[in-house]
N, C-alpha and C positions, 0 to 999 in steps of 0.2 A: 383668296388664294387657296383656302381649304377645299372649296368647291371645285376649283380647277384641278387640284391634286387628286381628288377623288375621281373625277371624270377621266383624268389621264391614266390612273391606275386601272380603273374598271375597263376602259377601252383597250388598254394593253392586254388584259385578259381576253377581251373580245377578239383581238387580232390573233392571239394564240389559238383560241377556240376555232377560228376560221382556217388558220394556217395548217393545223394538223390534219383535218380531213381532206383539205385541198391537196396536201402533199401525198397522202395515201391514195386518193382516187386518181390523181394525175399519173402517179406511178403505174397504177393498174391499167389505165386507159392507154398510156404510151406503150406499155408492154403488149397489150392486146391488139392494138391497131397498127403499131409501127414495127413491132418485133424487138428482140433483145439488142441487136446491133444499133438500131436507131435510138433506142432508149439510152444505151451506153454513151452514144455520141452526144445526145441531149444533156446528159449529166456532165460530160466533159466540157461542153460549152459553158455551162453555169459555173464550173470550177474555174474556167478561164476568166469569167466576169468577176468572180469573188477575188481572184488574185489581182485583177486590174484595179480593185479598190485600194490596193496598197499605194497606188500613185496619188492618193489623197494627201499623203504626207502630214496628216494631223490637222489640215486646214479646216475640216469639218468641225472638229472639237473647238478650234479657235473661233469659228463663226458662232458656235453655241455659247462660248464664254463671253465674247464681246457683246453679243445680243443680250444675254442675261444680265450683264453689268449695266444695261440701259444706256449704252453709248449712243444709240440712235436718237435718244432724247437729249443727252448732255452735250454731244458734239456731232450733229448729223453729218456735217461735211467730212469729218474724220472717219466716221462709220461708213459712209458711202465709198471713201477711198479704199477702205479695207475690203468691202464687198467687191468692188471693181477689181482690185488686185487679185483676190482669190479667184474670181471668175476668169481673169486673164490666165492664171496658172492652170485652171481647169481646162481651158481651151487648148493650152499647150499640151497638157497631159492627154487630152482626147486625141490630139494629132499623133502622140506617141503610141496610143492604143491602136489607132488605124495603121500606123507604120509597122508595129509588131505583128498585127493581124496579117497584113500582106506578106511580111517576111516569113512567118510561121507557115502560111498556106503553101509555100514552096516545099516544105518538109513534112506536110501533113501525112503523106503516105507512110513515112517512117514512124510518125507519132501514133497513128491509129491502126497500123498494120492491115490496110485494105489494099488488095491487089487488083480487084476488078476495076478497069478504067472508067466505066460508066458510073459505078457507085462512088468511086473516088472523086470524080468530077462533081457529082451531086453534093457530097459531103464538103468539098472545097467551097462550093457556092454557099452552102449553109454557114460555113465557118466565116467567110468574108462578110456575109449579111449580118451575122450575129456580132462579129467584132466591131463593124462600123456602127451598128445599132447601140452596142454597149458604150461606144465613145460618145454618142449623142446623149444617152442616159447619164453618163458620167458628168457632163457639163452642168446638169441641173442637180447633181448629187448633194449640193450644200443646202438646198431649200428646206428639206426636213430638219436639218440642224438648226436653222433659224427659228422654225416653229418650236423646237424644243427650248431654245433660248428665251422665247417670249412666253413659255409655259403653256403653249397651245398644243401639247402632245396629242390631245384628244382629237383635234382637227386632222392632224396627220393620220391618226388611227382610223378615223371615219373614211378618209379618202383611200387609205390603203385597203380597208375592208371592202369598200365598193369595188376597188380595182381588182382585188382577188376574186370577187364574185363574177365580175365581167370577164376576167381572164378564164375563170373556171367554165362559165357557160360558153364563151367563144371557143375555147379549146375543144370542148365536147362537140360543138357543132362542126368544127373543122375536121375532127377525127372521124365522126360518123358519116360525114359527107365525102370521105375519101381524100381529104387534104393531107399533105405531107409535112415534113419538117420545115420547108421553105415558107409555106403559108403560116405555120404555127409561129415561126420565128418573127416574121414580119408583124403578125398580129400582136404578139407579146411585147415587142419593142415599142410599137405605136401606143399600146395601152400604158406602158411604163412612163413614156415621155409625157403623155396626156396627164397621167397621175401627178407628176412633178410640176407640170404647168398649172394645174388646178391649185396646188399648194402655193405656187408662186403668186398667183392672183390674190389669194388670201393674205399672203405676207405683205403684198403691196398695199392692200387695204388697211392692214394693221400698222404699217410703217409708211405713212403718206409722204414723208420726207425722203424716201429711198430714191436715189438717182444712180444709175449704173452706167459707167463708160469703161468697158474692159480695157484696162491699161496697167502695165506692170511698173509700179513705182518702187525703186530700190529701197528707199527709206521705210516705206510701209511694209515692204516684203521682209526686211530685216526685223522689224518690230513683230510681225506675225510669227516669223520663224523662231524668234526667241522663246515663244511658247509652243508653237505647233511642232517644232523639231523634237522637243522633249516628249510631247504627247505622242508623237509618231513612234519614238523609241519604245514607249510603253506599249503601244498597240502591236508593234512588230515583235516585241518580246512575248506578248501573249500568243501571237500567231505561232511562233516557234514552239512554245510549250504545248499548245493545243494540237498542232498538226504533226509534231515529230513523234508522238507516241506510237502511232500505227506503223511508221517506217522502222522504228527501233525494234518493236516487238516482232515485226515480220523478219527483219534481218537476223535477229538472234534466235527466234523460236518458231518461225514459219507461219504460214497463212492460217493454220488451225488456231494458233494462239491469238492471232489478230481477231478471228471471229469471236473467241471468248472475251477478249478485251473490249470489243465493240458492244457485244450484247450486255456485258456487265455494266457498261456506262449508260445504257439507255434509260433505265429507271431513275438513277440519280439526275440525269439530264432533264427528265420530266419534272422531278422535284424542284430542280433549279429554276425551271420556267415558272412553276407555281409560286415560288418564293420571291423572285427578283423583279416583278413587274412594277413595284413602287420605285425601284432604284433610279430610274431614268428621271424622276422628278427632282432627285436630290442635287444633281450637278448644277442646274440653273439656279436653284434656290440658294445653294452655297455661294456661287459666284456673285449673285445679286446682293445677298446679305453682307458678304465680306467686303465687297466694293463700297457699300454704304456705311461700313463701320458698325453695323448692328451685331456686335459680337455676342451679346447676351442672348438674342434670338437665335443666332447661329449655334451657340452651345446647346440650347434647348432642342433645336431641330436635330442636331447631330445625335444627342443622347437618345431622343425619342425614336429616331430612325434606327439606331442600333438596337434598342429594346424591342421594337416591333418586328424588325427583321429576324432577330434571334427567336422571338416568340413563334413566328411562322416556321422558320427553319427547324426549330427544335421538334415541332409536331411532325414534320415530314421525315426528319431523321429517325426518330424512335418508331413511328408507325411503319415506315418503309423497312426499317431494320427487322422488326418482328413479323412483318407480313411479306417479307422479301420473296420467299418461295412461291406464295400464292400470287403475288403481283407479276412475277416473271412468267409463271405458268399461264395466267389469264391474258396478259398483254402480248407475249411473244411465243407462247407454247414451248417454254424452255424449263427443264427441270434438272439441269446439270449442276452438281454440287460445286464444281470449279467456278461456274458463272455466279452462283449465289454467294460464294465466299468473296470473290473479287468485287461483286456488286456492293457488298457491305463496306468494303474499304473505300470504294468510290463515294458512298453515302457520307462517310466521314470527311472526305475531301470536299464534297458538296457543302457540308455544314461549315467547314473552316473557311471556304471561299465566300459563301453568301452571308453567313452570320458574323464572321470575324474580320474579313479582309476587304470586301467591296467598298463599304462606306468610308472607312479610314483612307483608302487609296483615292477615292473620288474627292474626299476632303483635301488631301494633299495637292491633287491636280488643280483644284479650283481656288486654292488659297496661296498662290505664288510659291509653292514648294514642288513644282513640277520637275525641277532638276534632281532633287532628292528622289522623287518617285521614278524618274527615268533610270537613275543609277540602281535603285532597288530592283526594278523590273529586269534590267539587263543582267544584273548579278544572278537573279533567280533563274533566268533562262539558261545562262551558262552553267550554273551549278547543277541544274536538273539534267542538262545534256551530259556533262562530264560524269556525274554520279551514275546516270543511267548506263552509259557506255561501260563503266566498271562493273556495276552490280548485275546487269543482265547476262554477263558471262557466267555467273554462278547461280543466279536465282530466277524465278519466274517473273511474269509481267506484274505480279503484285508489288515487286520491289520498285517498279516505276511509279506507282501511285503512292506508296509509302514515302518514297523520296520527295515527291511533290508536296506531300503533307508536311514532312519534316522541315524542308527548306522554307515553306510558307510560314509555318509557325515560328521558326527561328527569326525570320525577318520581321514578323509582327511584333514579337517580344522585345527585340533589341533595336529596331530602327523605326518602325511605324507607330506603334502604340505609345512609346514615350512622348513623341511629338503631339499625338492626339490628346493624351491625358493631360499634358501640360496646358494645352489650349482649353480643355474642358474644366481644368482646375479641380480635378477630383482624384482621390487616391486609387490605387490598384484594387483594393478590397471592395470599395464601393462600386467600381466599374464591373468587376466580376460578379458581384452579388446581383446588381440590377439587371445586367445584360444577359447573364448566362445561368447563374445558380437558381434564380427564381423560376424561369421557364422549365429548367430541368426538374425542379421539385414538383412543378405543376403536372409533369408527365408521369409521375409515379403511379397514380391511380389509373390513368388511361392505359398504361402498359400492363398493369395487372388485369384490367378488363379484357385487353387483347388476348392475353394468355388464357384466361378463363374461356373466352369465346372460341378460341382455336380448339380447346379441349372438348367443349360442348358440341362444336360443329365439325369434328374430325372426319366424319363420314360425308360431309357436304362438298359441293363443288368449290373450286378456288374463288369464283366470283361471289358466292354466298358468304364465304368467310371474309373476303375483302369488304363487301358491302356492309355486313353486320358489325364486324369488329372495327372497321374504319369509322363508321358512323357513330358507334357507341363511344369510341375513343375521342372523336372530335367533340361530341356533345359534353362529355365529361371534362375534357381539357378546357373548353370555353367556360364552363361553370367554375372550375377550380381557379383558372386564370383571372376570372372576374373578382374572386375573393382575395387572391394573394399577389396578382401581378399589377392590377390597377391601383393607383393611389386613390385616396378618398375623394379628391376633386375630380379625378377621371371617372370614377364610378358615378358620382353625382351628375356629371355632364352627360354620361351615356344614358342614365335614367331619364334625364330631361329630354334628350333627343328622341328616345323611344316614346315618351309620353306625348311629345309634340307630333310625332309621326302618327300615333294612334288617334290623336284628336283630329288631325287633318283627314285621316281615312274615315273617321266617324262623321265629319262634316260633309264629306262627299256622299 
């Protein structure tokens, strides 16, 4: 299992490393070859696809959970009925996507504000092709979730990485040879469908008892909805919180404030991606151990996951906080004090979310406490919206982030952590010491090094300060963490692993 977790996590980072330059270069190419209008329409199409994923209704998470529980081994017939029912629902939702696509196409002129008849006709063709293609992709959307359930995330990542590269090369060839949006859409949809089909073949090999006959069984449907409905409420609440910020800031403070709000969130978002790549392993492991009654192992897994996530998030919180100006200048060519100030508040929110909130919520979701989690998520979304509508009348967009932090911490302290700590069978002081205070103490010397480095390199470029101060802080943090964060057994295990690795390299 440890080997699979390591491969899952490392390949998650691989996909992030591919996705970032892919997004940057695709943006540049589309703007250069197709123009701003076509690029804007391309972005609109993908927004349409993202919202179509709401029709999943939490069934993807259900597939992940039932697979992780090993139901395909314990009761293959029942598992096949679940997969068949979900596929039947996906087929019905695909038909809804096609119907909505056709319906919206009649009002496309009003949506995109294009008056030229020829251009409007072309965009309408693109919209219909993309919508129907999105429906076909949606049918196979559950396949990656099954791979997550059997803890083969690395297989999904390998396939996705190859898909990205093929899409990248294909898009470049299409654009330089004079192809337009229609060709690009057809190529992209075909590649995505083939990607999911390759994953499906692998799933079939891993679960040879899998037999699918798309059929909607009411009893099975009710059973799945008992979990997926609450999981969907959780996802919907997250979407409301994540997507409402821009609209609220725009409504109360204008587009300029939205620009500051967006820029301020970019660095914390990168930090979040750097921290959260292990998290995807935790859900299937939790579901598997809980269903088997292996509570001692699950307690150990949960505590270690919290510790190591806090260890990583703490480094990015403090390093990014003290190097915020240089990071924003180097990455985005921004030196606005308002952006820097808001960025630091977003960094606090990133830490609370990644180091304090994510694993406890995933634990609740996968241990039959999904109803409680759905209530918490819905309450959080409503509280954030109501408070934002009140506070934005009097304060800047900073109030939006502070509100989100305050509500999240309140729910953690009074609803989430009491349940988690009761399961862990540990007191508050032990939890705070192990998970947060020790990593914070380990960052004292690295922070002093960053401050010293900034003073010594005050006349250097932002990149030089980032590279030197960040590298020195990381090296120091790892050394201090080795001494105070790891237990005696963990230090001994790490030394043995390093010795074994060096011996193997020597033998080669």
